[in-house]
KEKE-3310 file (N, C-alpha, C; in steps of 0.2 Angstrom, whole numbers, plus 5000, padded with zeros to 4 digits):
npx = (5004:5003:5011:5002:5005:5013:5012:5012:5016:5010:5010:4996:4992:4980:4970:4964:4955:4963:4961:4963:4973:4981:4975:4963:4963:4962:4971:4980:4980:4989:4985:4992:4990:4994:4994:4992:4994:4992:4991:5003:5007:5018:5016:5018:5027:5018:5005:5007:5008:4995:4987:4976:4980:4979:4981:4995:5001:5013:5008:5012:5010:4998:4988:4981:4969:4965:4949:4950:4949:4939:4931:4930:4940:4951:4951:4961:4972:4988:5001:5014:5026:5032:5039:5047:5056:5051:5049:5036:5036:5042:5039:5042:5044:5033:5017:5004:4986:4977:4966:4951:4944:4931:4935:4933:4939:4947:4952:4946:4948:4955:4968:4975:4991:5004:5019:5021:5025:5028)
npy = (4994:5011:5025:5037:5050:5062:5065:5082:5098:5113:5130:5140:5154:5164:5176:5193:5207:5222:5236:5247:5250:5264:5263:5257:5243:5228:5227:5215:5208:5196:5182:5171:5154:5141:5124:5108:5091:5090:5081:5078:5077:5075:5077:5066:5066:5063:5065:5079:5085:5082:5090:5103:5120:5134:5151:5149:5142:5130:5115:5106:5099:5089:5093:5088:5095:5096:5100:5115:5127:5137:5134:5146:5153:5147:5151:5160:5158:5154:5141:5137:5124:5121:5112:5107:5116:5128:5145:5155:5168:5170:5174:5168:5155:5150:5141:5143:5140:5132:5124:5117:5104:5095:5084:5067:5061:5059:5072:5088:5096:5094:5101:5108:5113:5125:5131:5148:5162:5179)
npz = (5000:4996:5003:5011:5015:5026:5043:5049:5056:5050:5044:5041:5031:5032:5023:5025:5020:5020:5017:5003:4988:4979:4967:4969:4971:4981:4997:5006:5022:5031:5042:5054:5057:5066:5062:5068:5065:5051:5036:5024:5007:4994:4977:4964:4948:4937:4943:4946:4934:4929:4937:4941:4936:4940:4936:4933:4943:4949:4954:4968:4981:4991:5004:5019:5030:5047:5056:5058:5051:5040:5024:5017:5024:5018:5005:4995:5003:5010:5012:5023:5024:5037:5045:5035:5033:5027:5029:5036:5033:5021:5006:4994:4996:5003:4999:4988:4991:4980:4976:4984:4988:4996:5010:5013:5024:5040:5041:5038:5026:5010:5003:4988:4984:4978:4971:4967:4956:4959)
capx = (5000:5007:5011:4997:5008:5017:5008:5016:5013:5010:5007:4992:4992:4974:4970:4959:4956:4966:4961:4964:4979:4979:4971:4957:4964:4963:4977:4978:4985:4989:4985:4995:4987:4998:4990:4995:4991:4991:4994:5006:5010:5021:5013:5023:5027:5012:5000:5008:5006:4988:4983:4974:4985:4976:4986:5001:5004:5015:5006:5017:5008:4991:4988:4974:4969:4959:4944:4952:4948:4933:4933:4931:4947:4956:4951:4967:4977:4995:5003:5021:5027:5037:5043:5051:5061:5048:5047:5030:5037:5046:5034:5045:5044:5026:5013:4997:4981:4974:4960:4949:4939:4929:4938:4929:4943:4947:4954:4941:4949:4961:4970:4981:4995:5009:5023:5019:5030:5025)
capy = (5000:5017:5030:5042:5056:5062:5070:5087:5104:5118:5136:5142:5161:5166:5183:5197:5214:5227:5242:5247:5254:5270:5261:5254:5236:5227:5226:5210:5206:5189:5180:5165:5149:5135:5118:5102:5085:5090:5076:5082:5072:5078:5074:5063:5070:5063:5069:5086:5087:5082:5094:5110:5125:5141:5156:5147:5139:5123:5111:5101:5095:5089:5094:5087:5099:5095:5105:5121:5133:5136:5134:5153:5156:5144:5155:5165:5157:5151:5137:5135:5118:5123:5106:5106:5122:5134:5150:5158:5175:5170:5174:5164:5148:5147:5138:5145:5136:5132:5120:5115:5100:5092:5078:5062:5058:5063:5079:5091:5098:5092:5107:5107:5119:5125:5137:5153:5168:5185)
capz = (5000:4995:5009:5010:5017:5032:5047:5050:5058:5045:5046:5036:5031:5029:5021:5026:5016:5024:5013:4995:4986:4976:4961:4971:4972:4988:5000:5010:5028:5033:5049:5054:5061:5066:5062:5069:5062:5044:5032:5019:5002:4988:4971:4959:4942:4933:4947:4946:4927:4928:4942:4939:4936:4940:4937:4932:4949:4949:4959:4971:4987:4993:5012:5022:5036:5052:5056:5062:5047:5036:5017:5015:5026:5014:4999:4995:5009:5008:5018:5024:5026:5042:5046:5029:5032:5024:5034:5034:5031:5015:5000:4988:4999:5005:4994:4988:4990:4973:4976:4991:4988:5003:5011:5017:5029:5047:5040:5035:5019:5007:4998:4983:4985:4974:4970:4962:4956:4959)
cpx = (5004:5006:5007:5000:5011:5013:5013:5012:5015:5008:5002:4991:4985:4974:4964:4960:4958:4966:4962:4970:4976:4975:4965:4957:4965:4970:4976:4983:4984:4989:4988:4991:4991:4993:4994:4991:4989:4994:4996:5009:5012:5018:5019:5023:5021:5006:5001:5006:4999:4984:4981:4979:4983:4981:4993:5005:5007:5013:5011:5015:5000:4992:4981:4974:4964:4955:4946:4951:4942:4935:4934:4938:4952:4957:4957:4972:4983:4997:5011:5022:5033:5041:5048:5056:5058:5046:5041:5030:5041:5041:5036:5044:5037:5022:5006:4992:4977:4967:4958:4943:4937:4932:4934:4933:4943:4948:4948:4942:4955:4963:4976:4985:5001:5013:5021:5025:5026:5020)
cpy = (5006:5022:5036:5049:5056:5067:5075:5093:5109:5124:5138:5150:5163:5174:5187:5204:5219:5234:5241:5251:5260:5269:5257:5246:5234:5226:5221:5210:5199:5187:5173:5160:5143:5129:5112:5096:5086:5084:5079:5076:5076:5074:5071:5067:5069:5066:5076:5089:5087:5087:5100:5115:5132:5146:5154:5144:5132:5119:5106:5097:5095:5089:5093:5091:5097:5101:5111:5127:5131:5136:5141:5156:5153:5148:5160:5163:5154:5146:5136:5129:5119:5118:5104:5112:5128:5139:5153:5165:5176:5169:5169:5156:5145:5145:5141:5140:5137:5128:5117:5111:5097:5086:5073:5059:5061:5070:5082:5093:5095:5097:5105:5113:5119:5131:5142:5159:5174:5187)
cpz = (5000:5002:5007:5011:5024:5037:5050:5053:5052:5047:5040:5037:5028:5028:5023:5022:5021:5021:5006:4994:4982:4969:4963:4972:4979:4990:5005:5016:5029:5040:5049:5059:5060:5067:5063:5066:5055:5040:5025:5014:4996:4982:4967:4953:4938:4936:4946:4939:4926:4932:4939:4940:4936:4941:4936:4938:4947:4955:4962:4977:4987:5001:5014:5029:5041:5052:5061:5058:5043:5029:5015:5018:5022:5007:4999:5000:5006:5014:5017:5027:5031:5044:5041:5028:5029:5029:5031:5032:5024:5009:4995:4990:5001:4999:4994:4987:4984:4972:4982:4990:4995:5004:5015:5023:5036:5046:5036:5028:5017:5002:4994:4983:4980:4974:4965:4962:4955:4964)
residu = (MET:ALA:VAL:MET:GLY:VAL:VAL:GLU:THR:VAL:THR:VAL:LEU:THR:ARG:ARG:LYS:ASP:GLY:GLU:ASP:GLU:TYR:GLY:GLU:PRO:VAL:TRP:ALA:PHE:GLU:ARG:THR:VAL:VAL:GLU:ASN:ALA:LEU:VAL:ARG:GLN:LEU:ASP:GLY:GLU:GLU:SER:ARG:GLN:ALA:GLU:ARG:PRO:GLU:GLY:VAL:ASP:VAL:GLU:TYR:VAL:VAL:CYS:LEU:PRO:ASP:VAL:LEU:SER:ARG:SER:GLU:LEU:ASP:GLY:ALA:MET:ILE:ALA:LEU:THR:GLN:ARG:GLY:GLN:GLU:ASP:ASP:ASP:ALA:MET:ARG:VAL:ARG:ARG:VAL:VAL:HIS:VAL:PRO:GLN:SER:PRO:LEU:VAL:TRP:LYS:PHE:LYS:VAL:VAL:ILE:GLY:ARG:PHE:ASP:GLY)
# end
């Protein structure tokens, strides 16, 4: 049987609107939530190639999260795999949540995350 993933502690950065810039575009502030018992699995090459790629995100991981955040909080969120050395304040290393299907497992949500540039 294939390994489903590794249970880790991750940091989820949820966003909230914190005003607008001079062009009327939203400015976001991020709040950190440390989530224990997240199931993290890196996608293999074929899975990564077949995954949805919104806005050019290179999909890399599937993360199953326990019931600590709502679906709306995960919209626009980012995840730092802190046990893998990703700092939650390094914008180039955190992963953007790109898909949030409902999970029938012990974990409430299974999110797909990936690297983005910009």
